[in-house]
N, C-alpha and C positions, 0 to 999 in steps of 0.2 A: 504493496500499500503504498502510495504518496502521501506528499505535508498537506495535497489539492484534495484527501479525499473528503467526504461531507456530505452535507446534503444541498439540496438545490434551495438556491435563494427564492423567498417569496416574490411569485411575479408581480409585476403591475398589470396592466390591460390596455394603456392607450394605442402602443404599438401592435398588440398586439391584433385587436380588433381589424386595423387596418393588413394587415398582412392579405395579400392578395387583392386588397379592393384597390389597387392605382387604377385598373383598365375602368372601372366603373367610376370612381372619381373622377378622373379627368374627363371620361363621357360624359357625364353629369355638367360638370363646370362649363364644358365647351359648347353644351347645350342652351345653358343659361346664359354665358357670353354671347353667343352667333345670336340667340333667340330664335331660333329655329323651331323652339316651341316656348311659351311661355311660363309653362309649368313642366314638372317631372316629379311621378308619381314610387318613390324609393320603395320595394314591398321586398319584405323576409319576413318569415317567422322570429319565434322569440328567441334570444339570445345569438341570432345570426351577426348582426354586428350593425344593425343598418342605425341607430343614434350616433354611434361611434362615427359612422359615415358623414353622418349628418352633421357634427360637431366638426370634423374633418372640411367639409364642403365650406361651412362659415369660415372656419380660418382662411380659408386659401381666397375667399371671394371678399372675403370682408374689406382689404384695401382698395376697392374697386367700385364695390358697393355698399348701399345704405343696410345692414342686416337687421332684420325684428325676426323673435325666435317665437313661437306658440307651443306647448306642450298640451297634448290632448289628456285626458283624464277622466277612468272609468266614473269615478265619484261627479262628474259633472257633464257624462252623456246624455242626463236626461234633463238637464239643463239648458232651455234655449239662448243662446251667447253665452253660454258661461265664462268659458275660454277667454272671449274678449272683453271682461268685465274691467279688466285694468286699463283698456281704450275709450269706455262708454260711461267713464265714473259722471261727466257732467252731464248725462243726461236725466230726464225725470222718469220716473218708475212707469210714466203711460210711453213714454218713447224709447226705454229699452228694452222694449218687446217687439217696438216696431223696426222692420228689415231697414228700411230708407234711411230713419234716424241713425241706427246702427251703421250702417256703412256711412252714410255720411260724418259720421264721429270719429270712426276709423280713419277715412281719408284724411280728414282734419289734425290727426294724430301723427299721420306720413307727413302731410305737408310742414309739419315744424318741423319732424327730424330732418327732411329737405334742408331746411331753411333756404329757401331760394337758388340752391346746385342744382345744377341738371342730373344729380348722380341718381342711376336707378336702384329703385329699392328690388330685395329681396326679403320674402317671406320664406324662412323655417319652419314648416310643424312637423314636429316631432309625436310620436304614439299616433298618428292623424286619424286609424281607426276608432278610436276613443271621440271623435268629434261629433257634437249634435249635428242633425240636419240644420238648422237655422245656421251656426256658424258655420259650418260647411257650404250654403249656400253664398254667405257671403264672400269666402273663400275665392268662390267658383265666379261670381262676379266681380272681382277683384282681376282674377286672371282674363275674365273674356273681356274686359273694359281695356287692357294694358296697363293699367295702373303697378301692377307689381309683379314681378315672377314669381313664381313657390316652386320649394321643395317640399312635397309632402311624403314622411315616410309611414308608413304603416303594415299591419301583416296582412297577408290573402284573408284569412280568415280570419274576425267575418267580413274583412275585406273596406274599403273606404265609402264612407257617404255615399247616398247616391247622387249628389250634386256634383262631388267630385270623380265619380264614374263617368258620370253620362260624358264630362270633356275628353275621357280618353274615348268612349265611345265616338265620340264626334271628332277627333283628329285633332283637337285643341291641345292635348297633353302626352310628354311620351311615360312608356313605362320600363323601370329596370329593374329588374329581380336579382336579389342577392340568394346564393347558393351556399350552402356550406363548404368550408374550407376542403380542396382536395387531399390527400397525402404529402406533395409538393407543399403546400402551402403549412401544412404541420409541421414539417421539415424543415422548414424556414422560421417558424415561429420559435421551436426547438432550440436554433439556431442562434435566436434573438437570446433567450432567455438564458441558455445554457452555456458556460465557459469551459467549454469540453466538447469532445468526441459524442455524438448521439448516434449508436448503433442503429441500423433500419429494423431490427427486433422490436426498440423502444420504440420509436417512431409508429410502428404497425400498431402496436399495443394502444399507443394512446390516440392515436386516430379511429381504433376500431372502438376505443370506450366511448371517444368524446361524440361519436356521430359524426365529427367536422364543427360541431356547434362551436364557437369561440365564449360561450358564458359557460359551457360545461367545462371544458378543456381549459379554464382559468380554474376554474373550481375545483376538476381533477388534477393538476399540477399543483397550487396550493396544498393540499390536502396529503394529496402524497411526499410531496416536501416534509410538513409538518409532522407526519407519520414516519420518516423517514424512509419508504418505499421508494421513493427515487432517489438516489446516493451516486455518489461521483467514486467510481476504484479506479484508481490508477490513470486517471484522468479520462475514465468513459463512464458515461450516466447508466446506469443498469435499473430496470426495476428489481427490487429484491422479493415481490411479491406479486400478488395481482392488484389492480390501481383499488383502493379504497371507497366503496359506495355511502361508509357510513362518516367521510368527516363533515366536519363544522361548515364548509362554503358549499360544499352538494348539499348538503341537507336542508343549509339555507333556502339554497336555490328552486330545490323542489318543494320546500314549504310553502315560498311564496307563489310561487305558480298554485299550487291547491288552492290558497287562503285566495287566489283572484277570483278562481270557478265557482259557480254554482253549487250546491250541496247535492245537489245530483249528478253534478259532473264528477264532482271528488267520491262519489261513493262510485260509479263507474272506471274511472281509473285506478281505485283501489281495488276492486275484484277482478279486473284485467290481471294488475301488476300480481296481486293473490295468486293467481290463479293461471298464470300464461302457460303456455299456451292454450284457451279455453274459446270453447266454441263458440260461434257467433251468434247462434240463435239464441243460445243461453243466455248471454247479455243482452240481449234484446226483448229477452222476455221477460228478465229483473226491470233490468232500464231504461226500457223503449228502444223502437227501433231507429226513431228521428235521434235521440241522442247519441246511440252510436254511430249514427252517418255523417251528425256532428266534429265526431273524435276523430272521426277519420277524413273526415275533409280538413281538419286541423293537423293534420299527419302526425295527433299526439298518439294513436293507437295507428297499427297496420292489421293488413287483413295477407293471412297466407294463401297461396295459390291452390292449396288443394283443395280437400273434397270430403268431409266437410268442414264449411270456411271454419279457420281457428284466427284468432286476434290476439296479437303479444303489444305490448309496449315497444315503442319504436326506438329505443334506447336498450340493451339489457342492465346498464349502470342506473338509469334511472327507474326502471323498474324495481332493481335491488333498494334503490332510495327510496320508491315509495313504499316497496311492504317493512321497513325499516321506521316509517314514521307512522305505523299503524299499531296501537296499542295491541296487546293480547286480546284483553276482554271483546274490543273491535272485528280482533282479524275473527276471532271464533263464532261472532257472531254473521257475521259475511260466509262465513266456509258453514253453516248451516243452508243460511239463504241459498247460496250454490247447491248446496247438497237436496234442497226439497226442489230445487227446478231442474235437477240432472236426472237423467232416467238411465244413465248408466255412467260406469267410468269412464275416463278417458280413453280414448282410442291411441293415444301413440304413447311411445313409450316415451317422450320428453312429460306429456301432460300429467302420466303418472307418476314418475319420478315429482314434481312441484305437487301432486296432489299427497306425496308421501310427506314431502319437506314441511308442505303449508300443517297438516296433520299434528305433525311432530312440533309443530312452534308453536300450537295452541295447546299441548301437553295431553293429546289424545294418542289412543294407542294405537298400533301397527301391525298386520299380521304380518309376523316372520318373512312368507314368501313375495311378501310385495313390501320390504324394505329390502330385501336381496334382490330384487328386480329393478328396483329403486338405485340400491348402490352401484351395481352393473353400468345402469345406464350412464349413472356419474361420473363413474370412473373412462366411459369409452369417450365423454367431452371433458377430461381432466379437472372436473370439480372435485377437487382432493379430498379439499373440508367437507363435505357433502358427503363424499362417499366413503368416507372413513365415519362418520360421524353414523350414519345409519347400516354401514357393518357389523358397527359394534355392535347393535342394539340385538342381534339376531341372536337368541338362543336356542334355538330346535336344533339339538346334536348333530342332526344331519345335516342341516345347512348352513351350520357355524363352522365348519373347515373350509366352506368356497367362502363364507363372507371373510374368514381370516386372509385369504388368496387376494381379495380385493381391495382390505386393509391393508396389505403387503405393496400391492402395487400402488397405491395411492400413496406410501410414504417413501417407495422408490421415486415416483416422478417427484419426490417433493426433497430427492439427493437424502432422504434418510436412512442409508442404503445396512448399516448394521440393523437396523430395529426390524427393515424390512426381510434382510436373512433370517432373522430369527425368529418372526413369525412365518415363514416359508419352510424351516428346517423342520416345523414345529405338525406341518400339515399336508407338506408334500405327498407322503406315502401314502395318506387317509384320502388322497383324490385322484388315487391312479387310474380308476375306472370310470371319472367322470370326460365329461366331454373337455373341458380344460385340462384336462392331466397333463400333455404336452407344455402347455401355456405354461403352466404352474412349475414346471421342472427347470423352464429354460429361464426362466426368471426368478428362480433360486441360484443359478450358475451365471446369471448376471449382476446377481446382488453381489453373490461373492467376489467374482471379477472388480468388480467395482471396489470393492475393500482391498484389490491387490493380491488377492489368492491366486494363483494360477491354475489354468483349467486342469493340467494333468492332476492336481491335489484334491480339486474340486470330485474329478470322475472318479481317485481312487475313493477317494470318503464315500462317493455316493453309494458306490460301487457295494461296499463295505456295509454300508444299512442298507441296502437292498440284498445282500447275502444272511445277516442276521433274520431279516424279514422271512427269508426261505423263497425269496423272489426270483435270487440269481444264483445261478450253482459254478463251480470254478473252473468249469469248461467254458461258461462263455466269453465270448467275443471281447478285444481288445485291441488298439493296436500292438501291442505286443502277442497277438496270437494271430498271426498272419494265416493260418491254414484256416481260422474261421472267416475270414474276408469275406461278407455276403453271401457265405452259403445257410449260416446258421446251424450248423451239423457239424459233429470229428467224432469220429471211431465207431465203434460198432457197439458199444453198451448203451441200451435202454436209456439209461441217466445223460447218458452223452447226446444222444438224439433228441433232448427237448428244445424247444425253438427258444431261441436269445429274447429277452423280455426286450420290450421298446425302448423301456429307461437305459438300456444298456445298448442298444441302437442308437438312443440319441445321444450318449454322451459319447462314445465311439466319434460318433459324427463332428462334434464338436473339437475333440482331439486329433482328428483327423486336419480339420480345419486350422488350428493356428499350427499344427505342423507343414503344410501348404503340402498336402499331399494330393494332388488331384489325380493321380490313377486309383489310387484306394476308394477318396473319395467319389469316384465315376463308376469305381464297381458297385460301390454300396448303395448308392443313388440308382443306378439301375437293379438292383435286387430289389430294393423298395418297390418301384415304378412298376416293376411287372407286378408283383404282387395285387397291387390296387384295389384293395378289400371296400375301399370307401368309406372308410372310421376315419373321424377327426383325427385322430393321432400319426395315422397315415399321411391326410394331409401335411398335417405339420411336419413330420418327418421328410416326408417331399422338398418343404418349402426350404426349409433350412438347410437340410443337402447340396438342395440347387445354388440356394446362394452361398453356400460356405465353398461348392464347387467354383461358382463362378469366378468368385476371390483370388483362390488359389491359380484357379489356369491363368488367368490376368497377369499374376505376378511372375508366374511362368513364361509369360511371352506369347500364348494363346488366347488372345484378346477376343478373336470372333468366339472362338467356342465358348468363353466366359462368360461373352454377352448374351448368347444365345441361352446358355444355364440360368443366367440373371434373368431374361425375359421370361424364361419356362419358372421361374420362382414365383417372378410377379403376378402370372397368371394364377399360381396359387390361392391368391391373398384374398380375393373375395369369399372364400370358407374358414378363411381363418381371420376376418376382420375384428370379431366383436369377441373379445377375451383379455388377459389381464399379460399379455406378452406382447410388445411390439414389432410385430412382424413386420408393419407396414416400414418401420424406422432401419429395421435390421437389412430388408432386402433392399429400401431406398440405398444406403450408404455404397453397397457393393455393385448395384447396378451404374449409382455415377461415376464409383470406381474404376469401372468398365470401361465406360466413356472415355472420360480422363487417358486414360491407359494406351487407348485407340487415337486420341488426339480428337476426338469428336465434342469438340466443345460446346457448340450450340444444341446439342442431344442432352449433354449431362447438365447445361440449364436448362434446358425444356422441363429437364425431372423433375430438378429443385425447385422449379416456379411453380409445377404444378400442386407439389405438397405441400409451398408454402399455401396454396389459394385454398387446398383440398385440409389441410391440418394444423389450420391456423390457431385452433386450440392447445396442441400441443407444443407451441416456442417454446412456452416456458421452459420446458423439458429435453426438448431436442433442438430447440434452437441454435444452441454455441454451435453442434455437430453440423447444422446443414451451414450456418454462415461459417465455419471453418473448410468446408467441401466446398463454397464457394471462392474463399480465399485461397485456396489449393489449386484449382483451377487456374485461377488467372495468374501465380503463381508457374505454373505450368506453360502459360501463355507467353511467359516474359513481359508481366503489366505488373512488376515490383510495385508501384506504388498506389494503384487499384489493390493489391494483393493487403497490402499493409492495412488500409486502412478496414478491407474484410477482417485481417487475424486477430490485430489487438482487440474488437470488440468479441470476438470470436475466443478467445483465451478466458477473458474477461465473465461471460456467458458461461464456459465451462467451468471454471473456478468456482460458480456457485452451483452448478448441476453437470454432471459427465456420466448420461448413464451408460455411454458405448465406450470410459476407457478414453477419451482423444485428447484429454488434455495434456497429456507426455507429448503427444506429436503434433499439437497443438501452438505451442509452447518454443518446441523447436523449430517451425519454420513462420513462427513470430520471430523467433531470436535470429534467423536466416535473413530473413526482409529486414529488419531492424540493422541489421551489420552491415548487409548489402547497401544501405539507402544511407548507414553513417549517422546514424542515429543511437550512440555510443550508448546514452544515460537509458534510454528503452532497451538495448541490447543488452546492457548487463544485467536489468532485472528479469529479462527473458530467460536467459542464462541460467538466475539461480532456480528462476520456475520451473525450467528443464532438471534443472541437476537434482534437485528436490525431491522432483515429482514420480509417484508409483509407474513404473513400466506397464505400458498399454497391450494390447494384441500383439505378437510375434511380430505380424509383419510390419506395423506399423512404427513397431520398436528400431525394426532394421532401418526405415527409411527416416525415424527420428535420429537416430544415431550420423546417418551420413549429412543430413541438412543439420545438426549440431554441430560437426566438423567442418562444415563450409563454411558456418557462420565464424566458427572461430578463426579459421582462415582471413576471411576478410575482416575480422579487426583486428587479429596478429599479423598477419603477412608473411611468417615465419617457415610454412612450408609446412609444419608439424599438421593442421588440419587434415592437409591437402593427402599426405602422407596415410592419415587417417582414415580416409573415404579408399586410397587405395588396397590397404590392410584389411578393411572392411568387405571389400568386392572381391577379395581373395577367398574368403569363408565359403563352408559346403551352405550354409544356408543360403549365400546368394548365387551360386554357382549354378544353383538348381531353379532358381527365380530368376530366369534371363530376363522378364522383361523390368523387374528391380535393377537389374545390374544395369541393363543398356541405360535406368533413370540414373543410376550413380553416375556413370563416365558422363552422362550429359551433367549434372550438375558441377563434377571437372572442368569439362570443355566451357563450362561459363566462368570458373573460376582461372579460366586463361591457360588451364594445363592441353597445350595440343598433343601430347603425347599419347593421348588416350584414342585420339583421330581413327587411326589403325585400326585400333578394336572395336569403336562403334563402324567400321567400316565391316567388320568380322562379325559381328555380335546383330546388328540391325536385321539383317535378313532371316532372321531365324523366328525375329519377334512379329506377331501379327499387325497391323493396324494402319492408318496413316501418319501419324506421328512417325513409327518406326521408319515407315516407307521414306518420308519426308530426311530423317536423321541420313538415314543411308545413302540417297543421294548428295546431300551437303557433304556427308564424309567425305566420298568419292570423287567429289568435282574438287575437295580442297585437295586432297593428296594429288589429283593429276595435275593440279595449277592451273586449269584452263580460265581465263579470263573471261572468256565470252560466255561458256559454258555457266560459271557461277555465277555471271549476269542474268542469263537464261532461267537460269534455279533458282537466283533469288527472285525474279518475278512469277514463277509459279507459287513459290512458296508465299510470296505474300498472299496473291489472289488465293492461295487455297486454305489463310488464315494462321499460317506460322510466320507470323512478322517476325518474331523472335529470331527466328532462324534465317527468315530471307535478310533481317539485317546483318548477321554474321557474314550471310554469303557476299553481299555487297561489299562489308568491310575488308574480306579477303582479295577481293574483286578489286577496289581502289590501289590496296598492297601491290598488287599482280601490276597493273595495269602503270602504276607510279614506276614500279622497277625498270619497267620494259620502256619507257619513254613516252609513253600516251595520257600526257597529264588533263587535257580536257577530256576523255572519257576518262580518268582517276577523278576527277572532280564531281562527275557525274556520277559516278559509284559515290563517294560522300556523300552529294547530298539528296541520294537516293537512303544511302544509310539512316542519316539524320532525317529523311521523313518516316522513316520505320523507328525512328527515338520518337519521334513524337507522338507519333500512335501509340506508342507502347506508356507513353505517359513520362519517358525520359529526358532529361534536358540535355545530359552530356554525359561521355564514357570519358576515362583518361587512364592511361598506366597500365601493365599488365595485366591487371585486376577487371576485367568486363563488368563494371560495376557503376550503378548510377550517382550522381553528386546527392550528397546532405538534402534531404529534402525540406522544401518550406509549405507548412499547411496552415493554407488561408482559410478561413470559413466563407461559406459564400456571401456572407455579407461585409468579411473584409473586403473580399474579391472585388464587391460591387461597387465599395467606398474608393479604393485601392484605383480602381477604372478610373471613375469619376474626378478624383485628384489628380491623375497623369495627364486627364482632359486638359485641365485648369480649373475648373469651378472650384470656388470659395466653400470652406466648412458649413458655412448658414444654406449657398446655393444644393450642397450633397445632400444636406439635412433635409431640403424642404422636397429634393427629387425623391428622396426614397421613404421620406413620411415618417422622419425620426430625428432625436432631438441634435441638436449640436453638440452636446456634450457625449452621445452617445458616436458621433462620428470622430470627435476627439481622443476618445477613446479607442478605438476599433484601428483609428490611424497610429497610437502610439504601440499598440501592441504589434502593429503590421511591423514598424519602423525597427522593434525589437527582434521579430524573426526573421527580418531582412537583411539586418545587420547595417544598416543607414539610420541617419540622423535628421535627413529632411526630406520635404516633399520633391525637393527638388532631384533625389536620388536615387527615388522610386523609379522611373521607367529604366534605368539602366540595371535593378538589381530584380526586376522581375522576369519570371522564367521566361524562355523567348520559345 
């Protein structure tokens, strides 16, 4: 941890609500200035930022117009001319209700403001949906007469009063609708608020929870900061748990919204929140169809697309917050009212889960089978606390072991591996005949591996327990019994002819996977697939065996066969989707690794993007591993700086939750890119992380050693790290993994060790995939020293997506052309090499080591400010352009000077990356 660790600052709001609002701000101001319309109606739902935008419009136009502001009020909505009272104080009681007298009084007030000057008037009306019809009529008359320009901000539901709406229908007013903030805008908000790196997973979680609503976003950030859930770890802003729905600020927002509503609306919203997803007809029967239509129009609740139609709150966090606003006694009353109306239990698993939760919240008893089903649904959606709570209440001795397995998975999701392993140790044998038996055994192995125990030790201990229980006999096969591989029988004794139990087969697959023995794995998988009895345990055996086989084949250089195995494993997933083991993530990691080994970058990214889209709930548990795979992909492509931006957050996420034992591999990759980019401080920290961490899976451990040695070489440049990689490459573990061996040689080549090029040429032909073929072509042209061939190869490699390899080909060609006196063509090759550097995101390379210069990481806001500063704008002009304060501009410029090593804005242009 560094000294900057801590909680997020309490965010203000002014800057936030204008994020993403530059276009509507400019548009509205241009309409008013050009008078293409006399009025603009700014429409947005609650909390979207219309009031802040109206304030910004006022600030921008006040130097050139006389601005008068009116605020609509729900308390005055029924009072004719109520909001205009400050401008009609001199009228008699009789005249104060006369439209003509009121209009004349308001006009007189305007004329006094103008004081004889020919300055245009601007009337800004906030909460215009609360205007009474009489006041709205006066505003409409002013617009029609051209007395003043008007900006009226209101909600689409219930909408503006009829006199103003009519102007829009008649084409006398423009309408601008504000939308919720999109993901990029949320990312920009967080860049403003937080000094440090905000990883994609944090952005995604906050965007999803807030729904893009600035008011909710502000409340969530405030509450998460107050509760320490949003915290800075080594410069990375991490979410240490789910965003809170019970924080003070969000509770105040929800309470305020409820209090503004009619009692019948409040009751309907509470019912939907407490029961969601709940049938629309049920709520209509209780509250009335017209009220439900009104809530749908307001987009306070949303309707699902299925049949029968169900309702939910528009935002999950808001739903939680509303539920927590309801007292237990009132909640029980609403539950009884709902049950009296419902003819049957909810039809969906989510509905039954919520029904069980609601009953428990009210202190009612729930049947054990219902609790178990609800806990299983909760764990599938990564609702860990709910799953643990309900599973712990299951008392039926037959159902209790299943409930304990669910508890273990919830603890595993929360990185409580020791507790999870302890629970599984006590129930895995009890569940051997259940449909989830294979899930439980695999989860037990994963929990013990996460505690640093090697697979061979886990397997030996598990087999001993199986022997003691009479389920396994001494003859049963294992990697130490090669004669038993795939056959399940040995010898002539009847005892020796008993089939191997499926648990032993599963343990054997895991051991073979760690050993990288793809031949034995293939034999076992073939045997399992040939039996095909259709039992759940056989589905699991096939999926695990194929996934492990794919990884072993890929490491051995047989990427095409490995990919086929991984795709077959993925085809098994539908039958394994519901359960306590994470088959999706287990298979995904191996499928992506296969694609990367073959150089299929786009396919790897597609798989990761699809997973992130479909399994968003699992991000807290598996997000670090996904981020690591993305960083590793970028590293393999030579996009080192982008890899760095991925890998640093990945390491911090894995530090919190590492279900697949990837932290050591991730820290080695982080160490490598930090050293390569010259970030000495981060490199030292990540080196310690690597050295202090527990080794992961053997294949990842071999790669981790190679990348850590390369990182040490970039730091020390003493040849020791390079020698360590060469030594490691000569071991038996690597020699049988030709695909991995080729990656080791590529690492050496990146270090500037050209002695490996003949080895690359000899080995790459034995390795399947586009990447190995590209390495083979480059190595061949390098050795033959044919500049023309190298130029052609470089162009082809660049077109194929191997930009880092194309860069090396151009560099080699430029040297050969220079040596042969063809300086013009040499300069052309250099220019093309620099183009590759630019595409890769590297500024320049120098010396014997092919490494990027030390990176300067400017935030998006810093980049915007520096760009304008270089153009010659003053601090105030930059502040106006970007809608921030002058102090913000000054602060960002000062931090940029420090990062770039300059003392004034005159030196900025020369210090920026070209």
